[in-house]
PDBQT receptor file of N, H, CA, C and O in Angstrom, charges set to zero:
ATOM      1  N   UNK A   1       0.233  -1.402   0.092  1.00  0.00    +0.000 N 
ATOM      2  CA  UNK A   1       0.013   0.215  -0.184  1.00  0.00    +0.000 C 
ATOM      3  C   UNK A   1       1.102   1.455   0.146  1.00  0.00    +0.000 C 
ATOM      4  O   UNK A   1       0.757   2.533   0.629  1.00  0.00    +0.000 OA
ATOM      5  N   UNK A   2       2.073   1.202  -0.104  1.00  0.00    +0.000 N 
ATOM      6  H   UNK A   2       2.353   0.326  -0.496  1.00  0.00    +0.000 HD
ATOM      7  CA  UNK A   2       2.787   2.218   0.399  1.00  0.00    +0.000 C 
ATOM      8  C   UNK A   2       3.492   2.411  -0.812  1.00  0.00    +0.000 C 
ATOM      9  O   UNK A   2       3.784   3.525  -1.249  1.00  0.00    +0.000 OA
ATOM     10  N   UNK A   3       3.683   1.666  -1.191  1.00  0.00    +0.000 N 
ATOM     11  H   UNK A   3       3.446   0.762  -0.836  1.00  0.00    +0.000 HD
ATOM     12  CA  UNK A   3       4.317   1.557  -2.715  1.00  0.00    +0.000 C 
ATOM     13  C   UNK A   3       3.391   2.443  -3.042  1.00  0.00    +0.000 C 
ATOM     14  O   UNK A   3       3.777   3.513  -2.570  1.00  0.00    +0.000 OA
ATOM     15  N   UNK A   4       2.270   2.608  -3.649  1.00  0.00    +0.000 N 
ATOM     16  H   UNK A   4       1.957   1.740  -4.033  1.00  0.00    +0.000 HD
ATOM     17  CA  UNK A   4       1.576   2.559  -4.458  1.00  0.00    +0.000 C 
ATOM     18  C   UNK A   4       1.497   3.646  -3.693  1.00  0.00    +0.000 C 
ATOM     19  O   UNK A   4       2.584   4.127  -4.013  1.00  0.00    +0.000 OA
ATOM     20  N   UNK A   5       0.949   4.590  -2.748  1.00  0.00    +0.000 N 
ATOM     21  H   UNK A   5       0.066   4.199  -2.488  1.00  0.00    +0.000 HD
ATOM     22  CA  UNK A   5       1.048   5.247  -2.124  1.00  0.00    +0.000 C 
ATOM     23  C   UNK A   5       1.834   6.456  -3.066  1.00  0.00    +0.000 C 
ATOM     24  O   UNK A   5       1.411   7.243  -3.913  1.00  0.00    +0.000 OA
ATOM     25  N   UNK A   6       3.357   6.168  -2.411  1.00  0.00    +0.000 N 
ATOM     26  H   UNK A   6       3.700   5.529  -1.723  1.00  0.00    +0.000 HD
ATOM     27  CA  UNK A   6       4.390   7.175  -3.539  1.00  0.00    +0.000 C 
ATOM     28  C   UNK A   6       4.319   6.989  -4.832  1.00  0.00    +0.000 C 
ATOM     29  O   UNK A   6       5.481   6.706  -5.124  1.00  0.00    +0.000 OA
ATOM     30  N   UNK A   7       4.058   6.980  -5.237  1.00  0.00    +0.000 N 
ATOM     31  H   UNK A   7       3.114   7.210  -5.000  1.00  0.00    +0.000 HD
ATOM     32  CA  UNK A   7       4.174   6.763  -6.779  1.00  0.00    +0.000 C 
ATOM     33  C   UNK A   7       2.283   7.741  -6.774  1.00  0.00    +0.000 C 
ATOM     34  O   UNK A   7       2.288   8.918  -7.134  1.00  0.00    +0.000 OA
ATOM     35  N   UNK A   8       1.228   7.236  -6.450  1.00  0.00    +0.000 N 
ATOM     36  H   UNK A   8       1.224   6.280  -6.157  1.00  0.00    +0.000 HD
ATOM     37  CA  UNK A   8       0.879   7.772  -6.567  1.00  0.00    +0.000 C 
ATOM     38  C   UNK A   8       1.310   9.259  -6.264  1.00  0.00    +0.000 C 
ATOM     39  O   UNK A   8       1.353   9.816  -7.361  1.00  0.00    +0.000 OA
ATOM     40  N   UNK A   9       1.563   9.928  -5.521  1.00  0.00    +0.000 N 
ATOM     41  H   UNK A   9       1.529   9.475  -4.629  1.00  0.00    +0.000 HD
ATOM     42  CA  UNK A   9       2.297  11.275  -5.068  1.00  0.00    +0.000 C 
ATOM     43  C   UNK A   9       3.308  11.425  -5.462  1.00  0.00    +0.000 C 
ATOM     44  O   UNK A   9       3.540  12.578  -5.099  1.00  0.00    +0.000 OA
ATOM     45  N   UNK A  10       4.636  10.898  -6.271  1.00  0.00    +0.000 N 
ATOM     46  H   UNK A  10       4.447   9.961  -6.565  1.00  0.00    +0.000 HD
ATOM     47  CA  UNK A  10       5.090  11.451  -7.073  1.00  0.00    +0.000 C 
ATOM     48  C   UNK A  10       4.325  11.603  -8.599  1.00  0.00    +0.000 C 
ATOM     49  O   UNK A  10       4.705  12.716  -8.963  1.00  0.00    +0.000 OA
ATOM     50  N   UNK A  11       3.880  11.327  -9.143  1.00  0.00    +0.000 N 
ATOM     51  H   UNK A  11       3.571  10.423  -8.847  1.00  0.00    +0.000 HD
ATOM     52  CA  UNK A  11       2.415  11.504 -10.081  1.00  0.00    +0.000 C 
ATOM     53  C   UNK A  11       1.956  12.689 -10.393  1.00  0.00    +0.000 C 
ATOM     54  O   UNK A  11       1.972  13.430 -11.376  1.00  0.00    +0.000 OA
ATOM     55  N   UNK A  12       1.298  12.697  -8.687  1.00  0.00    +0.000 N 
ATOM     56  H   UNK A  12       1.286  12.095  -7.889  1.00  0.00    +0.000 HD
ATOM     57  CA  UNK A  12       0.964  14.060  -8.470  1.00  0.00    +0.000 C 
ATOM     58  C   UNK A  12       2.213  15.418  -8.309  1.00  0.00    +0.000 C 
ATOM     59  O   UNK A  12       1.903  16.598  -8.468  1.00  0.00    +0.000 OA
ATOM     60  N   UNK A  13       2.657  15.271  -8.203  1.00  0.00    +0.000 N 
ATOM     61  H   UNK A  13       2.909  14.312  -8.075  1.00  0.00    +0.000 HD
ATOM     62  CA  UNK A  13       3.638  15.930  -7.980  1.00  0.00    +0.000 C 
ATOM     63  C   UNK A  13       3.781  16.681  -9.536  1.00  0.00    +0.000 C 
ATOM     64  O   UNK A  13       3.069  17.660  -9.760  1.00  0.00    +0.000 OA
ATOM     65  N   UNK A  14       4.480  16.310 -10.316  1.00  0.00    +0.000 N 
ATOM     66  H   UNK A  14       5.058  15.515 -10.133  1.00  0.00    +0.000 HD
ATOM     67  CA  UNK A  14       5.248  15.629 -11.475  1.00  0.00    +0.000 C 
ATOM     68  C   UNK A  14       4.051  16.246 -12.140  1.00  0.00    +0.000 C 
ATOM     69  O   UNK A  14       4.308  16.820 -13.199  1.00  0.00    +0.000 OA
ATOM     70  N   UNK A  15       2.650  16.252 -11.703  1.00  0.00    +0.000 N 
ATOM     71  H   UNK A  15       2.441  15.786 -10.844  1.00  0.00    +0.000 HD
ATOM     72  CA  UNK A  15       1.745  16.605 -12.918  1.00  0.00    +0.000 C 
ATOM     73  C   UNK A  15       1.730  17.638 -11.888  1.00  0.00    +0.000 C 
ATOM     74  O   UNK A  15       1.390  16.727 -11.134  1.00  0.00    +0.000 OA
ATOM     75  N   UNK A  16       1.764  18.473 -11.269  1.00  0.00    +0.000 N 
ATOM     76  H   UNK A  16       2.040  19.214 -11.881  1.00  0.00    +0.000 HD
ATOM     77  CA  UNK A  16       1.137  19.257 -11.101  1.00  0.00    +0.000 C 
ATOM     78  C   UNK A  16       2.725  20.370 -11.306  1.00  0.00    +0.000 C 
ATOM     79  O   UNK A  16       2.590  21.372 -12.008  1.00  0.00    +0.000 OA
ATOM     80  N   UNK A  17       3.623  20.190 -10.890  1.00  0.00    +0.000 N 
ATOM     81  H   UNK A  17       3.733  19.376 -10.320  1.00  0.00    +0.000 HD
ATOM     82  CA  UNK A  17       5.098  20.976 -11.641  1.00  0.00    +0.000 C 
ATOM     83  C   UNK A  17       4.830  21.518 -13.356  1.00  0.00    +0.000 C 
ATOM     84  O   UNK A  17       4.763  22.736 -13.522  1.00  0.00    +0.000 OA
ATOM     85  N   UNK A  18       4.691  20.652 -14.522  1.00  0.00    +0.000 N 
ATOM     86  H   UNK A  18       4.745  19.663 -14.388  1.00  0.00    +0.000 HD
ATOM     87  CA  UNK A  18       4.559  20.062 -15.173  1.00  0.00    +0.000 C 
ATOM     88  C   UNK A  18       2.701  21.102 -15.695  1.00  0.00    +0.000 C 
ATOM     89  O   UNK A  18       2.114  21.334 -16.752  1.00  0.00    +0.000 OA
ATOM     90  N   UNK A  19       2.494  21.360 -14.452  1.00  0.00    +0.000 N 
ATOM     91  H   UNK A  19       2.971  21.172 -13.593  1.00  0.00    +0.000 HD
ATOM     92  CA  UNK A  19       0.954  22.324 -14.678  1.00  0.00    +0.000 C 
ATOM     93  C   UNK A  19       1.092  24.055 -14.893  1.00  0.00    +0.000 C 
ATOM     94  O   UNK A  19       0.528  24.977 -15.481  1.00  0.00    +0.000 OA
ATOM     95  N   UNK A  20       2.409  23.754 -13.858  1.00  0.00    +0.000 N 
ATOM     96  H   UNK A  20       2.867  23.004 -13.380  1.00  0.00    +0.000 HD
ATOM     97  CA  UNK A  20       3.304  25.753 -13.396  1.00  0.00    +0.000 C 
ATOM     98  C   UNK A  20       3.918  25.846 -13.851  1.00  0.00    +0.000 C 
ATOM     99  O   UNK A  20       4.730  26.691 -13.472  1.00  0.00    +0.000 OA
ATOM    100  N   UNK A  21       4.238  25.028 -15.264  1.00  0.00    +0.000 N 
ATOM    101  H   UNK A  21       3.579  24.341 -15.572  1.00  0.00    +0.000 HD
ATOM    102  CA  UNK A  21       5.413  25.417 -16.491  1.00  0.00    +0.000 C 
ATOM    103  C   UNK A  21       4.514  25.915 -17.170  1.00  0.00    +0.000 C 
ATOM    104  O   UNK A  21       4.878  26.956 -17.716  1.00  0.00    +0.000 OA
ATOM    105  N   UNK A  22       2.780  25.419 -17.518  1.00  0.00    +0.000 N 
ATOM    106  H   UNK A  22       2.484  24.573 -17.074  1.00  0.00    +0.000 HD
ATOM    107  CA  UNK A  22       2.327  25.493 -17.759  1.00  0.00    +0.000 C 
ATOM    108  C   UNK A  22       1.256  27.041 -18.137  1.00  0.00    +0.000 C 
ATOM    109  O   UNK A  22       0.461  27.683 -18.824  1.00  0.00    +0.000 OA
ATOM    110  N   UNK A  23       2.296  26.811 -16.758  1.00  0.00    +0.000 N 
ATOM    111  H   UNK A  23       2.942  26.290 -16.200  1.00  0.00    +0.000 HD
ATOM    112  CA  UNK A  23       1.600  28.305 -16.621  1.00  0.00    +0.000 C 
ATOM    113  C   UNK A  23      -0.191  28.683 -16.205  1.00  0.00    +0.000 C 
ATOM    114  O   UNK A  23      -0.941  29.655 -16.302  1.00  0.00    +0.000 OA
ATOM    115  N   UNK A  24      -0.277  27.138 -15.665  1.00  0.00    +0.000 N 
ATOM    116  H   UNK A  24       0.332  26.349 -15.586  1.00  0.00    +0.000 HD
ATOM    117  CA  UNK A  24      -1.557  26.710 -14.191  1.00  0.00    +0.000 C 
ATOM    118  C   UNK A  24      -1.733  27.127 -13.171  1.00  0.00    +0.000 C 
ATOM    119  O   UNK A  24      -2.376  26.463 -12.358  1.00  0.00    +0.000 OA
ATOM    120  N   UNK A  25      -1.230  28.364 -12.849  1.00  0.00    +0.000 N 
ATOM    121  H   UNK A  25      -0.707  28.903 -13.509  1.00  0.00    +0.000 HD
ATOM    122  CA  UNK A  25      -0.671  28.370 -10.996  1.00  0.00    +0.000 C 
ATOM    123  C   UNK A  25      -1.919  27.411 -10.132  1.00  0.00    +0.000 C 
ATOM    124  O   UNK A  25      -1.699  26.206 -10.010  1.00  0.00    +0.000 OA
ATOM    125  N   UNK A  26      -2.867  27.844  -9.708  1.00  0.00    +0.000 N 
ATOM    126  H   UNK A  26      -3.046  28.823  -9.808  1.00  0.00    +0.000 HD
ATOM    127  CA  UNK A  26      -3.434  27.654  -8.652  1.00  0.00    +0.000 C 
ATOM    128  C   UNK A  26      -3.913  25.981  -8.769  1.00  0.00    +0.000 C 
ATOM    129  O   UNK A  26      -4.298  25.370  -7.772  1.00  0.00    +0.000 OA
ATOM    130  N   UNK A  27      -3.806  25.176 -10.502  1.00  0.00    +0.000 N 
ATOM    131  H   UNK A  27      -3.493  25.672 -11.312  1.00  0.00    +0.000 HD
ATOM    132  CA  UNK A  27      -4.142  23.917 -10.215  1.00  0.00    +0.000 C 
ATOM    133  C   UNK A  27      -2.873  23.366 -10.017  1.00  0.00    +0.000 C 
ATOM    134  O   UNK A  27      -2.972  22.397  -9.264  1.00  0.00    +0.000 OA
ATOM    135  N   UNK A  28      -1.234  23.656 -10.524  1.00  0.00    +0.000 N 
ATOM    136  H   UNK A  28      -1.153  24.443 -11.136  1.00  0.00    +0.000 HD
ATOM    137  CA  UNK A  28      -0.121  23.493 -10.499  1.00  0.00    +0.000 C 
ATOM    138  C   UNK A  28      -0.266  23.062  -9.094  1.00  0.00    +0.000 C 
ATOM    139  O   UNK A  28      -0.465  21.898  -8.748  1.00  0.00    +0.000 OA
ATOM    140  N   UNK A  29      -0.129  24.290  -8.146  1.00  0.00    +0.000 N 
ATOM    141  H   UNK A  29       0.033  25.236  -8.427  1.00  0.00    +0.000 HD
ATOM    142  CA  UNK A  29      -0.328  24.568  -6.643  1.00  0.00    +0.000 C 
ATOM    143  C   UNK A  29      -0.920  23.605  -5.714  1.00  0.00    +0.000 C 
ATOM    144  O   UNK A  29      -0.358  23.256  -4.676  1.00  0.00    +0.000 OA
ATOM    145  N   UNK A  30      -2.811  22.903  -6.356  1.00  0.00    +0.000 N 
ATOM    146  H   UNK A  30      -3.268  23.187  -7.199  1.00  0.00    +0.000 HD
ATOM    147  CA  UNK A  30      -3.072  22.078  -5.579  1.00  0.00    +0.000 C 
ATOM    148  C   UNK A  30      -2.689  20.630  -5.583  1.00  0.00    +0.000 C 
ATOM    149  O   UNK A  30      -2.630  19.883  -4.606  1.00  0.00    +0.000 OA
ATOM    150  N   UNK A  31      -2.378  20.287  -7.130  1.00  0.00    +0.000 N 
ATOM    151  H   UNK A  31      -2.425  20.894  -7.924  1.00  0.00    +0.000 HD
ATOM    152  CA  UNK A  31      -1.633  19.013  -7.367  1.00  0.00    +0.000 C 
ATOM    153  C   UNK A  31      -0.382  18.666  -6.836  1.00  0.00    +0.000 C 
ATOM    154  O   UNK A  31       0.052  17.518  -6.745  1.00  0.00    +0.000 OA
ATOM    155  N   UNK A  32       0.299  19.912  -6.415  1.00  0.00    +0.000 N 
ATOM    156  H   UNK A  32      -0.054  20.845  -6.489  1.00  0.00    +0.000 HD
ATOM    157  CA  UNK A  32       1.625  19.910  -5.586  1.00  0.00    +0.000 C 
ATOM    158  C   UNK A  32       1.202  19.012  -3.914  1.00  0.00    +0.000 C 
ATOM    159  O   UNK A  32       1.425  17.987  -3.271  1.00  0.00    +0.000 OA
ATOM    160  N   UNK A  33       0.451  20.311  -3.898  1.00  0.00    +0.000 N 
ATOM    161  H   UNK A  33       0.269  21.144  -4.421  1.00  0.00    +0.000 HD
ATOM    162  CA  UNK A  33      -0.464  19.744  -2.586  1.00  0.00    +0.000 C 
ATOM    163  C   UNK A  33      -0.711  18.139  -2.143  1.00  0.00    +0.000 C 
ATOM    164  O   UNK A  33      -0.305  17.118  -1.587  1.00  0.00    +0.000 OA
ATOM    165  N   UNK A  34      -1.693  18.814  -2.858  1.00  0.00    +0.000 N 
ATOM    166  H   UNK A  34      -2.023  19.642  -3.310  1.00  0.00    +0.000 HD
ATOM    167  CA  UNK A  34      -2.297  17.137  -3.243  1.00  0.00    +0.000 C 
ATOM    168  C   UNK A  34      -0.678  15.694  -2.316  1.00  0.00    +0.000 C 
ATOM    169  O   UNK A  34      -0.188  15.363  -1.236  1.00  0.00    +0.000 OA
ATOM    170  N   UNK A  35      -0.606  15.437  -3.746  1.00  0.00    +0.000 N 
ATOM    171  H   UNK A  35      -1.003  15.706  -4.623  1.00  0.00    +0.000 HD
ATOM    172  CA  UNK A  35       1.246  14.855  -3.312  1.00  0.00    +0.000 C 
ATOM    173  C   UNK A  35       2.172  14.920  -2.430  1.00  0.00    +0.000 C 
ATOM    174  O   UNK A  35       3.051  14.061  -2.356  1.00  0.00    +0.000 OA
ATOM    175  N   UNK A  36       2.098  15.982  -1.615  1.00  0.00    +0.000 N 
ATOM    176  H   UNK A  36       1.384  16.680  -1.675  1.00  0.00    +0.000 HD
ATOM    177  CA  UNK A  36       3.213  15.602  -0.628  1.00  0.00    +0.000 C 
ATOM    178  C   UNK A  36       2.012  14.987   0.524  1.00  0.00    +0.000 C 
ATOM    179  O   UNK A  36       2.235  14.226   1.465  1.00  0.00    +0.000 OA
ATOM    180  N   UNK A  37       0.624  15.616   0.086  1.00  0.00    +0.000 N 
ATOM    181  H   UNK A  37       0.442  16.235  -0.678  1.00  0.00    +0.000 HD
ATOM    182  CA  UNK A  37      -0.030  14.933   1.526  1.00  0.00    +0.000 C 
ATOM    183  C   UNK A  37      -0.255  13.988   1.730  1.00  0.00    +0.000 C 
ATOM    184  O   UNK A  37      -0.504  13.544   2.851  1.00  0.00    +0.000 OA
ATOM    185  N   UNK A  38      -0.222  12.899  -0.118  1.00  0.00    +0.000 N 
ATOM    186  H   UNK A  38      -0.020  13.260  -1.029  1.00  0.00    +0.000 HD
ATOM    187  CA  UNK A  38      -1.095  11.380  -0.566  1.00  0.00    +0.000 C 
ATOM    188  C   UNK A  38       0.820  11.122   0.073  1.00  0.00    +0.000 C 
ATOM    189  O   UNK A  38       1.110  10.826   1.232  1.00  0.00    +0.000 OA
ATOM    190  N   UNK A  39       1.556  11.282  -0.759  1.00  0.00    +0.000 N 
ATOM    191  H   UNK A  39       1.321  11.522  -1.701  1.00  0.00    +0.000 HD
ATOM    192  CA  UNK A  39       2.708  10.053  -0.200  1.00  0.00    +0.000 C 
ATOM    193  C   UNK A  39       3.578  10.361   1.206  1.00  0.00    +0.000 C 
ATOM    194  O   UNK A  39       4.046  11.410   1.649  1.00  0.00    +0.000 OA
ATOM    195  N   UNK A  40       3.583   9.117   1.657  1.00  0.00    +0.000 N 
ATOM    196  H   UNK A  40       3.203   8.265   1.297  1.00  0.00    +0.000 HD
ATOM    197  CA  UNK A  40       3.988   7.817   2.681  1.00  0.00    +0.000 C 
ATOM    198  C   UNK A  40       4.881   9.072   4.213  1.00  0.00    +0.000 C 
ATOM    199  O   UNK A  40       6.022   8.751   4.545  1.00  0.00    +0.000 OA
ATOM    200  N   UNK A  41       4.553   9.702   4.572  1.00  0.00    +0.000 N 
ATOM    201  H   UNK A  41       3.626   9.962   4.302  1.00  0.00    +0.000 HD
ATOM    202  CA  UNK A  41       5.100  10.853   5.501  1.00  0.00    +0.000 C 
ATOM    203  C   UNK A  41       4.508  12.001   5.226  1.00  0.00    +0.000 C 
ATOM    204  O   UNK A  41       4.766  13.019   5.869  1.00  0.00    +0.000 OA
ATOM    205  N   UNK A  42       3.696  11.972   4.298  1.00  0.00    +0.000 N 
ATOM    206  H   UNK A  42       3.486  11.145   3.776  1.00  0.00    +0.000 HD
ATOM    207  CA  UNK A  42       3.064  12.690   4.268  1.00  0.00    +0.000 C 
ATOM    208  C   UNK A  42       3.083  14.340   4.380  1.00  0.00    +0.000 C 
ATOM    209  O   UNK A  42       2.297  15.112   4.929  1.00  0.00    +0.000 OA
ATOM    210  N   UNK A  43       4.707  14.640   3.388  1.00  0.00    +0.000 N 
ATOM    211  H   UNK A  43       5.345  14.012   2.942  1.00  0.00    +0.000 HD
ATOM    212  CA  UNK A  43       5.718  15.506   3.717  1.00  0.00    +0.000 C 
ATOM    213  C   UNK A  43       6.180  16.160   4.444  1.00  0.00    +0.000 C 
ATOM    214  O   UNK A  43       7.018  15.935   5.317  1.00  0.00    +0.000 OA
ATOM    215  N   UNK A  44       5.187  17.870   3.870  1.00  0.00    +0.000 N 
ATOM    216  H   UNK A  44       4.505  18.053   3.161  1.00  0.00    +0.000 HD
ATOM    217  CA  UNK A  44       5.476  19.068   5.233  1.00  0.00    +0.000 C 
ATOM    218  C   UNK A  44       4.460  18.384   6.831  1.00  0.00    +0.000 C 
ATOM    219  O   UNK A  44       4.656  18.611   8.025  1.00  0.00    +0.000 OA
ATOM    220  N   UNK A  45       3.300  17.438   6.078  1.00  0.00    +0.000 N 
ATOM    221  H   UNK A  45       3.141  17.253   5.108  1.00  0.00    +0.000 HD
ATOM    222  CA  UNK A  45       2.225  17.599   6.874  1.00  0.00    +0.000 C 
ATOM    223  C   UNK A  45       2.503  16.561   8.386  1.00  0.00    +0.000 C 
ATOM    224  O   UNK A  45       2.458  16.790   9.595  1.00  0.00    +0.000 OA
ATOM    225  N   UNK A  46       2.848  15.151   7.397  1.00  0.00    +0.000 N 
ATOM    226  H   UNK A  46       2.884  14.965   6.415  1.00  0.00    +0.000 HD
ATOM    227  CA  UNK A  46       2.613  14.368   8.392  1.00  0.00    +0.000 C 
ATOM    228  C   UNK A  46       1.954  13.701   9.000  1.00  0.00    +0.000 C 
ATOM    229  O   UNK A  46       1.764  13.134  10.076  1.00  0.00    +0.000 OA
ATOM    230  N   UNK A  47       1.543  13.945   7.790  1.00  0.00    +0.000 N 
ATOM    231  H   UNK A  47       1.698  14.405   6.916  1.00  0.00    +0.000 HD
ATOM    232  CA  UNK A  47      -0.122  12.366   7.374  1.00  0.00    +0.000 C 
ATOM    233  C   UNK A  47      -0.002  11.087   7.420  1.00  0.00    +0.000 C 
ATOM    234  O   UNK A  47      -0.970  10.367   7.176  1.00  0.00    +0.000 OA
TER     235      UNK A  47
């Protein structure tokens, strides 16, 4: 389960960075934050 969440988190973060590069700021930030929450360890939130 942890591996699936890690992969999902990485995919969301990469998609967020891609959105930021396409100048879709809000969508990019939302995807990065969700990716950090979903990934094991919760990124900066620690969930």
